Each structure stands twice: as C-alpha cells, then as structure tokens.
N, CA, C and O of each residue as an XYZ file, in Angstrom:
556
protein
N       0.825     -1.199      0.000
C       0.000      0.000      0.000
C       0.866      1.259      0.000
O       0.615      2.194     -0.761
N       1.888      1.277      0.858
C       2.769      2.441      0.946
C       3.506      2.651     -0.368
O       3.707      3.786     -0.801
N       3.911      1.543     -1.006
C       4.607      1.650     -2.292
C       3.727      2.306     -3.349
O       4.224      3.032     -4.210
N       2.442      2.057     -3.287
C       1.512      2.657     -4.245
C       1.306      4.142     -3.959
O       1.084      4.930     -4.877
N       1.379      4.514     -2.705
C       1.147      5.907     -2.322
C       2.354      6.804     -2.576
O       2.187      7.996     -2.834
N       3.564      6.254     -2.509
C       4.776      7.063     -2.698
C       4.795      7.792     -4.040
O       5.067      8.992     -4.070
N       4.514      7.106     -5.154
C       4.503      7.833     -6.432
C       3.425      8.919     -6.472
O       3.635      9.993     -7.036
N       2.274      8.630     -5.870
C       1.197      9.625     -5.832
C       1.606     10.843     -5.014
O       1.307     11.978     -5.384
N       2.283     10.604     -3.916
C       2.759     11.701     -3.078
C       3.764     12.554     -3.847
O       3.739     13.782     -3.767
N       4.637     11.902     -4.582
C       5.604     12.627     -5.414
C       4.918     13.474     -6.468
O       5.308     14.617     -6.708
N       3.890     12.911     -7.099
C       3.120     13.656     -8.102
C       2.422     14.857     -7.474
O       2.397     15.944     -8.053
N       1.857     14.654     -6.289
C       1.182     15.755     -5.595
C       2.151     16.885     -5.266
O       1.820     18.060     -5.428
N       3.342     16.531     -4.805
C       4.354     17.551     -4.500
C       4.744     18.316     -5.759
O       4.890     19.539     -5.738
N       4.910     17.580     -6.852
C       5.273     18.204     -8.124
C       4.179     19.165     -8.588
O       4.469     20.279     -9.025
N       2.937     18.734     -8.493
C       1.807     19.590     -8.889
C       1.703     20.811     -7.978
O       1.404     21.910     -8.447
N       1.945     20.629     -6.685
C       1.907     21.755     -5.746
C       2.983     22.773     -6.103
O       2.740     23.978     -6.045
N       4.161     22.301     -6.468
C       5.247     23.195     -6.873
C       4.872     23.937     -8.150
O       5.090     25.144     -8.255
N       4.310     23.222     -9.117
C       3.878     23.852    -10.367
C       2.821     24.920    -10.103
O       2.866     26.003    -10.688
N       1.874     24.614     -9.225
C       0.830     25.588     -8.885
C       1.417     26.822     -8.209
O       0.988     27.942     -8.489
N       2.378     26.635     -7.336
C       3.017     27.764     -6.654
C       3.764     28.645     -7.652
O       3.707     29.872     -7.560
N       4.456     28.035     -8.595
C       5.162     28.793     -9.635
C       4.163     29.577    -10.483
O       4.395     30.746    -10.793
N       3.064     28.944    -10.857
C       2.035     29.612    -11.660
C       1.391     30.753    -10.880
O       1.113     31.810    -11.446
N       1.153     30.551     -9.599
C       0.573     31.606     -8.760
C       1.497     32.816     -8.704
O       1.036     33.952     -8.816
N       2.791     32.586     -8.534
C       3.758     33.690     -8.496
C       3.799     34.424     -9.827
O       3.888     35.651     -9.855
N       3.736     33.685    -10.931
C       3.753     34.296    -12.259
C       2.519     35.180    -12.457
O       2.629     36.312    -12.929
N       1.355     34.660    -12.095
C       0.120     35.428    -12.251
C       0.084     36.642    -11.324
O      -0.451     37.687    -11.697
N       0.641     36.518    -10.130
C       0.718     37.653     -9.207
C       1.590     38.754     -9.794
O       1.261     39.934     -9.672
N       2.694     38.384    -10.427
C       3.560     39.381    -11.069
C       2.824     40.112    -12.183
O       2.953     41.329    -12.323
N       2.058     39.377    -12.973
C       1.270     40.004    -14.038
C       0.231     40.938    -13.428
O       0.084     42.077    -13.871
N      -0.488     40.464    -12.418
C      -1.545     41.231    -11.757
C      -0.996     42.526    -11.167
O      -1.552     43.599    -11.398
N       0.075     42.429    -10.420
C       0.628     43.606     -9.749
C       1.480     44.479    -10.670
O       1.669     45.664    -10.396
N       1.994     43.908    -11.752
C       2.855     44.671    -12.648
C       2.128     45.372    -13.777
O       2.747     46.110    -14.544
N       0.841     45.158    -13.893
C       0.075     45.753    -14.984
C       0.021     47.271    -14.862
O      -0.039     47.815    -13.759
N       0.042     47.937    -15.995
C      -0.116     49.393    -16.014
C      -1.595     49.784    -15.926
O      -1.923     50.960    -15.774
N      -2.470     48.802    -16.022
C      -3.906     49.035    -15.902
C      -4.372     48.582    -14.521
O      -3.709     47.785    -13.858
N      -5.519     49.102    -14.102
C      -6.122     48.647    -12.854
C      -6.886     47.358    -13.145
O      -7.709     47.315    -14.059
N      -6.618     46.319    -12.375
C      -7.294     45.033    -12.538
C      -8.106     44.763    -11.276
O      -7.591     44.822    -10.159
N      -9.394     44.464    -11.482
C     -10.312     44.262    -10.362
C     -11.008     42.916    -10.519
O     -11.489     42.584    -11.602
N     -11.062     42.143     -9.443
C     -11.862     40.920     -9.419
C     -13.099     41.221     -8.592
O     -13.004     41.650     -7.442
N     -14.265     40.990     -9.194
C     -15.548     41.245     -8.541
C     -16.312     39.925     -8.499
O     -16.356     39.205     -9.497
N     -16.918     39.598     -7.347
C     -17.706     38.361     -7.296
C     -19.093     38.588     -7.897
O     -19.428     39.708     -8.282
N     -19.893     37.534     -7.976
C     -21.201     37.638     -8.632
C     -22.197     38.501     -7.864
O     -23.278     38.803     -8.371
N     -21.840     38.897     -6.651
C     -22.703     39.781     -5.860
C     -22.276     41.245     -5.980
O     -22.917     42.128     -5.410
N     -21.198     41.501     -6.718
C     -20.732     42.865     -6.921
C     -19.663     43.314     -5.944
O     -19.231     44.466     -5.983
N     -19.234     42.421     -5.071
C     -18.217     42.760     -4.076
C     -16.825     42.681     -4.691
O     -16.503     41.732     -5.405
N     -16.012     43.682     -4.409
C     -14.632     43.686     -4.885
C     -13.844     42.677     -4.055
O     -13.709     42.823     -2.840
N     -13.329     41.656     -4.728
C     -12.582     40.583     -4.077
C     -11.101     40.927     -4.038
O     -10.429     40.711     -3.030
N     -10.602     41.462     -5.142
C      -9.185     41.805     -5.230
C      -9.022     42.953     -6.210
O      -9.825     43.128     -7.126
N      -7.979     43.723     -6.004
C      -7.685     44.858     -6.885
C      -6.189     45.118     -6.796
O      -5.602     45.061     -5.716
N      -5.583     45.402     -7.928
C      -4.129     45.570     -7.900
C      -3.720     46.973     -7.433
O      -4.554     47.869     -7.300
N      -2.424     47.136     -7.191
C      -1.883     48.389     -6.643
C      -2.013     49.572     -7.589
O      -1.921     50.721     -7.155
N      -2.222     49.314     -8.856
C      -2.319     50.403     -9.834
C      -3.449     51.367     -9.479
O      -3.395     52.536     -9.861
N      -4.465     50.906     -8.764
C      -5.581     51.768     -8.375
C      -5.088     52.939     -7.522
O      -5.652     54.031     -7.590
N      -4.056     52.725     -6.733
C      -3.479     53.788     -5.896
C      -2.836     54.855     -6.781
O      -3.054     56.050     -6.580
N      -2.042     54.418     -7.760
C      -1.362     55.357     -8.649
C      -2.348     56.099     -9.545
O      -2.199     57.299     -9.774
N      -3.341     55.397    -10.046
C      -4.268     55.971    -11.011
C      -5.374     56.797    -10.365
O      -5.688     57.894    -10.827
N      -5.964     56.268     -9.296
C      -7.132     56.918     -8.703
C      -6.918     57.436     -7.287
O      -7.741     58.194     -6.775
N      -5.826     57.039     -6.651
C      -5.532     57.528     -5.310
C      -6.097     56.686     -4.182
O      -5.905     57.023     -3.014
N      -6.786     55.604     -4.497
C      -7.388     54.748     -3.471
C      -6.443     53.611     -3.103
O      -5.762     53.055     -3.964
N      -6.407     53.272     -1.827
C      -5.665     52.095     -1.380
C      -6.496     50.858     -1.731
O      -7.706     50.856     -1.507
N      -5.876     49.813     -2.272
C      -6.642     48.601     -2.592
C      -7.449     48.066     -1.410
O      -8.595     47.651     -1.582
N      -6.867     48.070     -0.221
C      -7.567     47.531      0.956
C      -8.795     48.349      1.340
O      -9.698     47.832      1.998
N      -8.841     49.629      0.935
C     -10.014     50.457      1.221
C     -11.201     50.077      0.337
O     -12.345     50.392      0.666
N     -10.934     49.403     -0.784
C     -11.995     49.037     -1.722
C     -12.403     47.572     -1.610
O     -13.545     47.220     -1.904
N     -11.480     46.726     -1.191
C     -11.772     45.289     -1.077
C     -12.890     45.042     -0.071
O     -12.944     45.657      0.994
N     -13.777     44.125     -0.439
C     -14.873     43.762      0.454
C     -16.087     44.664      0.330
O     -17.081     44.462      1.028
N     -16.023     45.655     -0.547
C     -17.142     46.589     -0.728
C     -17.765     46.389     -2.106
O     -17.109     45.907     -3.029
N     -19.031     46.764     -2.234
C     -19.729     46.664     -3.511
C     -19.178     47.726     -4.458
O     -18.991     48.881     -4.074
N     -18.923     47.318     -5.699
C     -18.298     48.230     -6.663
C     -19.098     49.507     -6.892
O     -18.514     50.545     -7.203
N     -20.425     49.455     -6.745
C     -21.255     50.632     -6.996
C     -21.370     51.543     -5.777
O     -21.934     52.633     -5.877
N     -20.845     51.115     -4.625
C     -21.020     51.881     -3.390
C     -19.728     52.456     -2.828
O     -19.728     53.005     -1.726
N     -18.629     52.341     -3.565
C     -17.349     52.821     -3.030
C     -17.051     54.269     -3.407
O     -16.088     54.850     -2.908
N     -17.868     54.861     -4.286
C     -17.674     56.258     -4.664
C     -16.711     56.468     -5.815
O     -16.404     57.608     -6.165
N     -16.232     55.390     -6.407
C     -15.287     55.517     -7.518
C     -16.017     55.822     -8.822
O     -15.572     56.666     -9.600
N     -17.115     55.152     -9.060
C     -17.856     55.340    -10.311
C     -18.699     56.603    -10.209
O     -19.375     56.826     -9.205
N     -18.659     57.430    -11.254
C     -19.472     58.645    -11.296
C     -20.935     58.234    -11.138
O     -21.399     57.296    -11.786
N     -21.651     58.943    -10.277
C     -23.004     58.556     -9.873
C     -23.954     58.302    -11.044
O     -24.754     57.368    -10.999
N     -23.873     59.124    -12.087
C     -24.773     58.968    -13.238
C     -24.508     57.673    -14.011
O     -25.372     57.209    -14.755
N     -23.347     57.101    -13.843
C     -22.976     55.868    -14.544
C     -23.512     54.615    -13.832
O     -23.629     53.555    -14.447
N     -23.831     54.737    -12.559
C     -24.154     53.564    -11.739
C     -25.396     52.799    -12.213
O     -25.325     51.574    -12.313
N     -26.538     53.454    -12.514
C     -27.705     52.671    -12.958
C     -27.418     51.832    -14.210
O     -27.808     50.667    -14.283
N     -26.741     52.424    -15.181
C     -26.400     51.703    -16.412
C     -25.490     50.513    -16.098
O     -25.672     49.417    -16.628
N     -24.518     50.750    -15.234
C     -23.564     49.705    -14.883
C     -24.234     48.576    -14.099
O     -23.959     47.402    -14.346
N     -25.107     48.924    -13.160
C     -25.828     47.904    -12.384
C     -26.735     47.063    -13.278
O     -26.843     45.851    -13.095
N     -27.385     47.711    -14.244
C     -28.239     46.991    -15.180
C     -27.423     45.978    -15.979
O     -27.828     44.824    -16.120
N     -26.289     46.403    -16.494
C     -25.422     45.494    -17.260
C     -24.876     44.380    -16.371
O     -24.759     43.232    -16.799
N     -24.546     44.727    -15.143
C     -24.028     43.727    -14.206
C     -25.077     42.653    -13.948
O     -24.772     41.461    -13.990
N     -26.314     43.072    -13.681
C     -27.389     42.113    -13.395
C     -27.682     41.209    -14.588
O     -27.918     40.014    -14.414
N     -27.670     41.769    -15.795
C     -27.876     40.965    -17.008
C     -26.745     39.951    -17.155
O     -26.981     38.785    -17.472
N     -25.531     40.403    -16.924
C     -24.371     39.508    -17.052
C     -24.451     38.354    -16.061
O     -24.147     37.213    -16.409
N     -24.859     38.645    -14.829
C     -24.952     37.590    -13.810
C     -26.073     36.607    -14.151
O     -25.894     35.395    -14.028
N     -27.220     37.119    -14.576
C     -28.369     36.250    -14.841
C     -28.228     35.445    -16.126
O     -28.576     34.265    -16.172
N     -27.713     36.093    -17.168
C     -27.688     35.441    -18.482
C     -26.299     35.018    -18.936
O     -26.151     34.351    -19.960
N     -25.296     35.401    -18.185
C     -23.942     35.040    -18.590
C     -23.437     35.844    -19.761
O     -22.490     35.445    -20.439
N     -24.070     36.980    -20.000
C     -23.667     37.831    -21.115
C     -22.895     39.022    -20.588
O     -23.439     39.846    -19.853
N     -21.659     39.112    -20.951
C     -20.846     40.245    -20.537
C     -20.532     41.121    -21.725
O     -20.262     40.624    -22.819
N     -20.568     42.402    -21.519
C     -20.156     43.322    -22.576
C     -18.661     43.488    -22.413
O     -18.192     43.988    -21.391
N     -17.933     43.081    -23.390
C     -16.491     43.010    -23.261
C     -15.840     44.371    -23.050
O     -14.913     44.481    -22.248
N     -16.295     45.404    -23.740
C     -15.635     46.700    -23.665
C     -16.665     47.801    -23.512
O     -17.669     47.822    -24.223
N     -16.420     48.713    -22.589
C     -17.305     49.862    -22.420
C     -16.505     51.027    -21.858
O     -15.423     50.841    -21.301
N     -17.039     52.213    -22.009
C     -16.410     53.398    -21.441
C     -17.232     53.864    -20.253
O     -18.459     53.766    -20.256
N     -16.545     54.371    -19.235
C     -17.231     54.934    -18.090
C     -16.366     55.997    -17.431
O     -15.156     56.072    -17.644
N     -17.025     56.811    -16.628
C     -16.320     57.869    -15.903
C     -16.161     57.443    -14.451
O     -17.068     56.876    -13.842
N     -14.980     57.735    -13.916
C     -14.704     57.405    -12.521
C     -14.151     58.625    -11.800
O     -13.609     59.544    -12.413
N     -14.303     58.605    -10.474
C     -13.776     59.670     -9.620
C     -12.456     59.239     -9.007
O     -12.325     58.120     -8.510
N     -11.483     60.132     -9.044
C     -10.276     59.884     -8.268
C     -10.600     60.219     -6.817
O     -11.660     60.773     -6.529
N      -9.712     59.893     -5.924
C      -9.919     60.210     -4.512
C     -10.020     61.725     -4.313
O     -10.675     62.198     -3.385
N      -9.357     62.478     -5.204
C      -9.382     63.944     -5.138
C     -10.575     64.522     -5.897
O     -10.650     65.735     -6.094
N     -11.514     63.665     -6.326
C     -12.759     64.037     -7.015
C     -12.535     64.575     -8.430
O     -13.374     65.309     -8.953
N     -11.421     64.218     -9.045
C     -11.198     64.516    -10.454
C     -11.866     63.396    -11.250
O     -11.794     62.230    -10.860
N     -12.512     63.739    -12.356
C     -13.173     62.725    -13.176
C     -12.231     62.273    -14.285
O     -11.656     63.087    -15.006
N     -12.087     60.958    -14.403
C     -11.287     60.361    -15.468
C     -12.190     59.504    -16.347
O     -13.154     58.906    -15.870
N     -11.868     59.452    -17.618
C     -12.579     58.582    -18.548
C     -11.792     57.289    -18.669
O     -10.589     57.292    -18.931
N     -12.498     56.185    -18.472
C     -11.850     54.880    -18.468
C     -12.486     53.966    -19.509
O     -13.676     54.055    -19.810
N     -11.652     53.092    -20.041
C     -12.136     51.994    -20.865
C     -12.127     50.770    -19.955
O     -11.111     50.452    -19.336
N     -13.262     50.093    -19.880
C     -13.373     48.914    -19.019
C     -13.541     47.668    -19.879
O     -14.481     47.559    -20.666
N     -12.623     46.744    -19.715
C     -12.724     45.436    -20.355
C     -13.270     44.485    -19.294
O     -12.666     44.311    -18.236
N     -14.416     43.871    -19.585
C     -15.107     43.054    -18.594
C     -15.166     41.607    -19.079
O     -15.658     41.322    -20.171
N     -14.659     40.713    -18.255
C     -14.634     39.295    -18.609
C     -15.263     38.472    -17.496
O     -14.978     38.677    -16.316
N     -16.121     37.541    -17.887
C     -16.821     36.686    -16.931
C     -15.887     35.584    -16.433
O     -15.154     34.973    -17.211
N     -15.928     35.344    -15.127
C     -15.204     34.219    -14.519
C     -16.207     33.119    -14.206
O     -17.230     33.367    -13.567
N     -15.915     31.908    -14.656
C     -16.799     30.777    -14.368
C     -16.028     29.716    -13.599
O     -14.815     29.571    -13.757
N     -16.749     28.979    -12.764
C     -16.120     27.894    -12.006
C     -16.091     26.621    -12.851
O     -16.480     26.629    -14.019
N     -15.638     25.556    -12.259
C     -15.490     24.288    -12.982
C     -16.829     23.725    -13.463
O     -16.867     22.951    -14.420
N     -17.930     24.109    -12.804
C     -19.273     23.672    -13.219
C     -19.874     24.619    -14.255
O     -21.046     24.493    -14.611
N     -19.066     25.568    -14.739
C     -19.474     26.550    -15.746
C     -20.513     27.546    -15.221
O     -21.284     28.111    -15.997
N     -20.531     27.756    -13.909
C     -21.418     28.746    -13.299
C     -20.639     30.043    -13.110
O     -19.435     30.022    -12.857
N     -21.329     31.162    -13.234
C     -20.664     32.455    -13.080
C     -20.224     32.642    -11.640
O     -21.015     32.521    -10.705
N     -18.954     32.938    -11.489
C     -18.342     33.177    -10.184
C     -18.151     34.670     -9.949
O     -18.189     35.146     -8.815
N     -17.946     35.396    -11.038
C     -17.692     36.822    -10.931
C     -17.110     37.365    -12.218
O     -17.355     36.844    -13.306
N     -16.324     38.436    -12.065
C     -15.809     39.141    -13.236
C     -14.394     39.638    -12.979
O     -14.008     39.919    -11.844
N     -13.639     39.737    -14.054
C     -12.366     40.441    -14.033
C     -12.587     41.697    -14.858
O     -12.999     41.623    -16.016
N     -12.314     42.841    -14.266
C     -12.464     44.123    -14.947
C     -11.083     44.755    -15.055
O     -10.357     44.868    -14.067
N     -10.735     45.163    -16.265
C      -9.471     45.851    -16.481
C      -9.802     47.274    -16.896
O     -10.448     47.505    -17.919
N      -9.346     48.228    -16.082
C      -9.607     49.644    -16.343
C      -8.369     50.309    -16.922
O      -7.267     50.175    -16.390
N      -8.570     51.030    -18.025
C      -7.481     51.764    -18.669
C      -7.896     53.226    -18.797
O      -8.991     53.531    -19.269
N      -7.027     54.109    -18.381
C      -7.283     55.548    -18.470
C      -7.230     55.980    -19.932
O      -6.214     55.798    -20.602
N      -8.335     56.556    -20.427
C      -8.368     57.080    -21.795
C      -8.658     58.582    -21.795
O      -9.045     59.147    -22.818
N      -8.468     59.217    -20.644
C      -8.729     60.649    -20.502
C      -7.883     61.435    -21.476
O      -7.961     62.663    -21.509
C-alpha cells in the first residue's frame, strides 16, 4: 500500500510546486500591470484589486476590497444605474459586454474617462463566479 502511495505523493508535490510557480507568475502580471485590474464576485463585491488603483485613482486597494463596486464612490453617480443593469444581465444570463467606457472619480474628485474590459469568470461547473475588470485611463 505504501509503495503505491509514494509515487502519488511525489506527483502531488510536483503539482503543488507547479501551482506555486504559476501563482507567483500570475501575481507578477496582476501587480505589474499598467492598468487597474479588479476581481468582482457575482454579488458585486470587490474581491481583489491591484496596486495600480493607488497610482491611477488615489485609493488604497484595501479600502476598496470587500465593498460593492457601486457603493465605493469611484464610479461617477450617473454611470451607476447603467452599470448595475449590465451587471445584473451579465450575472443572470452570462452575457458580458467586453468593452465599455465609463467615468470614474479619483480620490481627489477629479473625473477620469476609463475603458473597461469586462470578462466573466466561471467555475469548474461553468457557473458564473464573478468578473475580471481591467480599467485603462483614456482621458
């Protein structure tokens, strides 16, 4: 029995190492991007956001994590109904609009024009888990 488990244990260690290497690579991409990258769950809560948000908008990532994207004060108020409508359609029907423009507020209340690339995240059962949003300043 132990002889059968040893190769499996070796394979598990190898896979764990591969996963750790991949995680580090993806973290470098996430944190090194010149664009703001946001992970939002299917309820609209910001799960993760890269450091670029501090440079671009003046907000600390930890100040936004755990909050609903429409309630943090970043999105210009007039944009929120349109964005919530699109968000709800995307969650219910799995239809995401890949590219859109929107206005956002910096922490200093300056308005910037952003291009938002929105991609649906699905789990292994093909159910919507959330979204990855990439914001690029087009001001």
